[in-house]
C-alpha positions as CSV (number, residue, x, y, z in Angstrom):
1,M,36.1,71.9,87.9
2,P,39.7,71.9,89.0
3,D,40.9,71.6,92.7
4,A,43.5,73.0,94.9
5,L,45.0,71.3,97.9
6,N,45.6,73.4,101.0
7,P,49.2,72.8,101.9
8,L,48.7,73.0,105.6
9,D,46.0,70.1,106.2
10,S,45.5,68.9,102.5
11,T,41.9,69.8,102.4
12,R,40.7,70.0,98.7
13,V,39.4,73.2,97.6
14,A,37.0,73.1,94.6
15,Y,37.1,76.4,92.1
16,D,36.3,77.3,88.7
17,V,37.8,80.1,86.4
18,T,36.0,81.8,83.5
19,C,36.9,84.7,81.1
20,E,40.1,86.4,80.7
21,G,41.9,89.5,82.0
22,P,43.1,90.6,85.6
23,A,41.9,88.1,88.2
24,I,39.1,88.6,90.7
25,V,38.7,86.0,93.5
26,W,34.9,85.6,94.6
27,L,34.4,84.3,98.2
28,H,31.0,83.4,99.0
29,G,29.1,83.6,102.4
30,S,28.5,80.8,104.7
31,A,25.9,78.1,103.7
32,L,26.2,79.3,100.4
33,S,28.7,78.3,97.4
34,R,30.4,79.8,94.4
35,V,27.0,79.6,92.5
36,P,25.2,82.8,93.5
37,W,27.9,85.0,92.1
38,R,26.9,83.9,88.5
39,G,23.3,83.5,89.0
40,L,22.9,87.0,90.4
41,G,24.8,88.5,87.6
42,Y,27.9,89.6,89.0
43,L,30.2,88.0,86.8
44,K,28.5,89.0,83.5
45,A,28.3,92.7,84.7
46,L,32.2,92.7,85.0
47,P,33.6,91.8,81.7
48,G,37.5,92.1,81.0
49,Y,38.2,90.2,84.2
50,R,39.2,86.6,85.1
51,H,36.8,85.4,87.5
52,V,37.9,82.7,90.1
53,R,35.1,81.3,92.1
54,L,36.0,79.2,95.2
55,D,33.8,76.8,97.3
56,A,34.8,77.6,100.8
57,R,35.7,74.5,102.9
58,G,32.8,72.9,104.3
59,H,30.7,74.0,101.2
60,G,29.9,73.1,97.8
61,R,32.4,70.6,96.3
62,S,35.1,71.4,98.6
63,G,36.2,69.3,101.4
64,K,33.8,69.3,104.6
65,P,35.7,68.6,107.8
66,H,33.7,68.1,111.0
67,D,36.1,69.6,113.4
68,A,36.1,73.0,114.4
69,A,39.8,73.4,114.3
70,S,39.6,73.0,110.5
71,Y,37.9,76.3,110.1
72,S,40.7,78.5,111.7
73,P,41.2,81.9,109.8
74,E,44.7,80.7,109.0
75,L,43.3,77.6,107.1
76,L,40.6,79.4,105.3
77,V,43.2,82.0,104.1
78,A,45.4,79.3,103.1
79,D,42.6,77.6,100.9
80,V,42.4,81.1,99.0
81,L,46.3,81.1,98.5
82,A,46.2,77.4,97.4
83,V,43.8,78.4,94.4
84,M,45.6,81.6,93.6
85,D,49.0,79.6,93.6
86,A,47.5,76.7,91.5
87,E,46.2,79.4,88.8
88,G,49.8,81.3,89.1
89,L,48.2,84.3,90.4
90,E,50.4,86.6,92.4
91,R,47.9,89.2,93.1
92,A,44.2,89.4,92.5
93,A,41.3,91.5,93.5
94,V,39.1,90.1,96.3
95,V,35.5,90.3,96.5
96,G,33.9,88.6,99.6
97,Y,30.2,88.5,101.1
98,S,29.7,87.8,104.8
99,L,32.0,84.7,105.6
100,G,33.9,85.6,102.4
101,A,34.5,89.1,103.5
102,R,35.9,87.8,106.9
103,I,38.4,85.5,105.0
104,G,39.2,88.7,102.6
105,W,39.8,90.7,105.7
106,Q,42.3,88.2,106.9
107,L,43.9,87.7,103.7
108,T,44.2,91.5,103.1
109,V,45.9,92.0,106.5
110,T,48.3,89.0,106.6
111,H,49.3,89.0,102.8
112,P,49.0,92.4,101.5
113,G,51.0,91.8,98.6
114,R,48.6,89.2,97.3
115,V,45.6,91.5,97.3
116,A,45.4,94.4,94.6
117,A,41.8,95.6,95.7
118,F,39.3,94.4,98.4
119,V,35.5,94.6,98.2
120,A,33.8,93.6,101.3
121,M,30.1,93.2,101.4
122,G,28.0,92.6,104.6
123,G,31.2,91.7,106.4
124,T,33.3,92.9,109.4
125,H,36.9,92.6,110.8
126,R,35.6,92.1,114.3
127,A,34.7,89.0,116.3
128,Q,31.5,87.3,115.8
129,S,29.7,85.4,118.7
130,E,27.1,82.9,118.2
131,A,24.5,85.3,119.2
132,F,25.8,87.7,116.5
133,V,25.1,85.1,113.9
134,E,21.8,84.3,115.2
135,E,20.8,87.6,114.1
136,V,21.4,86.7,110.5
137,F,20.0,83.0,110.9
138,F,17.6,82.3,113.8
139,P,17.9,81.5,117.5
140,G,18.7,77.8,117.9
141,F,20.6,77.5,114.7
142,M,23.4,75.7,116.0
143,A,21.3,72.9,117.7
144,A,19.5,72.6,114.5
145,L,22.8,72.0,112.5
146,R,24.0,69.5,115.3
147,T,21.0,67.2,114.6
148,G,22.6,66.2,111.3
149,D,19.5,67.1,109.6
150,I,19.9,70.0,107.1
151,D,16.0,70.2,106.7
152,A,16.0,71.0,110.5
153,F,18.2,74.1,109.7
154,V,16.2,75.2,106.8
155,A,12.9,74.8,108.6
156,G,14.2,77.0,111.2
157,F,13.8,80.1,108.9
158,G,10.3,79.7,108.5
159,P,8.2,80.0,105.5
160,G,9.4,83.4,104.5
161,L,12.8,81.9,103.2
162,D,12.9,82.0,99.4
163,P,12.9,78.9,97.5
164,N,16.4,79.5,95.9
165,T,18.1,80.2,99.2
166,A,16.4,77.1,100.7
167,A,17.7,75.0,97.8
168,A,21.1,76.4,98.4
169,F,21.2,75.7,102.0
170,R,19.9,72.0,101.5
171,H,23.2,71.3,99.5
172,N,25.2,71.8,102.7
173,D,26.6,69.3,105.3
174,P,25.1,70.3,108.5
175,L,27.9,69.0,110.6
176,A,30.6,70.8,108.5
177,L,28.5,74.2,108.9
178,A,28.2,73.5,112.8
179,A,31.9,73.1,113.0
180,L,32.5,76.3,110.9
181,F,30.3,78.2,113.2
182,E,31.7,76.7,116.3
183,A,35.1,77.9,114.9
184,T,33.6,81.3,114.3
185,G,32.2,81.8,117.8
186,S,35.1,80.4,120.0
187,G,38.2,80.5,118.0
188,D,38.2,83.5,115.9
189,S,38.8,86.6,117.6
190,G,38.6,88.9,114.6
191,L,41.2,91.4,113.6
192,P,42.4,94.4,116.0
193,D,41.4,97.9,114.8
194,A,45.2,98.6,114.4
195,A,45.5,96.0,111.7
196,V,42.8,97.9,110.0
197,R,44.5,101.1,110.1
198,A,47.6,99.6,108.7
199,V,46.0,98.3,105.5
200,R,47.1,100.2,102.3
201,T,45.1,98.1,99.8
202,P,42.0,100.0,98.3
203,V,38.9,98.6,99.9
204,L,35.3,99.1,99.2
205,L,32.8,98.4,102.0
206,I,29.2,97.7,101.3
207,A,26.5,96.9,104.0
208,G,22.9,97.3,104.2
209,T,21.4,100.0,106.5
210,A,19.2,97.3,108.3
211,D,22.3,94.8,108.8
212,E,23.0,97.2,111.8
213,R,25.9,95.7,113.4
214,R,27.9,95.3,110.0
215,H,26.8,98.6,108.7
216,A,28.2,100.3,112.2
217,D,31.4,98.3,111.8
218,N,31.9,99.3,108.2
219,L,31.4,102.9,109.0
220,D,34.3,102.5,111.5
221,E,36.5,100.6,108.9
222,A,35.9,103.4,106.5
223,R,37.2,105.9,109.0
224,M,40.3,103.8,109.9
225,L,41.3,102.9,106.2
226,P,43.5,105.2,104.4
227,H,42.1,104.1,101.2
228,G,38.7,103.0,102.0
229,R,35.3,103.9,101.0
230,F,31.8,103.1,102.3
231,V,28.5,102.5,100.4
232,G,25.5,101.9,102.3
233,L,22.4,100.2,100.8
234,P,19.1,101.7,102.2
235,G,16.8,99.5,104.0
236,R,18.8,96.2,103.0
237,G,19.4,93.6,105.5
238,H,22.2,91.1,105.5
239,A,21.0,88.7,102.8
240,G,19.7,91.9,100.9
241,T,23.3,93.1,100.5
242,L,24.3,90.1,98.3
243,A,20.9,90.0,96.6
244,S,21.2,93.8,95.5
245,A,23.5,93.0,92.9
246,G,22.5,96.2,90.6
247,D,23.4,98.5,93.6
248,V,26.4,96.7,94.6
249,L,27.8,96.6,90.9
250,D,27.0,100.4,90.8
251,A,29.6,100.8,93.5
252,M,32.0,98.1,92.6
253,R,32.4,99.0,88.9
254,P,33.8,102.5,89.4
255,F,36.0,101.3,92.4
256,L,37.6,98.3,90.4
257,A,38.0,100.8,87.2
258,E,40.2,103.1,89.5
259,S,42.0,100.7,91.6
260,Y,42.1,97.5,89.4
261,P,41.2,98.1,86.0
262,P,39.9,95.3,83.5
263,A,41.9,94.4,80.4
């Protein structure tokens, strides 16, 4: 599994590459890793593309700094660019879920020439407070992470957490996650609406109707974007957006075929 080094702070970014064709860069959600993209069938369902999956810093096999300053939007974007540069990719499509969608928004706005098309799943360009993240996780999730015991974080979700997700969460460094969420809540102000209106990249927005804030933000984004379209997933919450691979791919395939066709 290759690595790239972020040139701004030398953090190691782990990634892998499979298949051939125009490149898609896959950016996962917080407390996950590059693994679910394959496990849920996304890669197999999109033949004719070169799939580049990153472990975001603080996750998987990438570096896991414990200070919030290491999770600034600029550094997260530089991680993606470091991988693209290591693979000789001048441009690629970007697919991001949750945290990955936030990184994708930053990348699309600040380096538009590097993004051929952008798929944002369960994401928003707007700021997220700790209370906002608690809606996805649970009240007190930050205190659980700061204990340094990942089992305390997993236990906070209660008995309804599915075993595969629980196993994925247990592979995390809790103090690295705490630093990430501290940065998200205090140092990431999001992007202004004017920046979204200026995006000329084709953008597909996907969110579940039960993921109410992101669903509302996505509707706003679709109205602002010159080349944006929105697909709502009835009854799906935040986690359900990623898990609804069939419905997501039904929207993603024609979007990519039009804006960034496979080999």
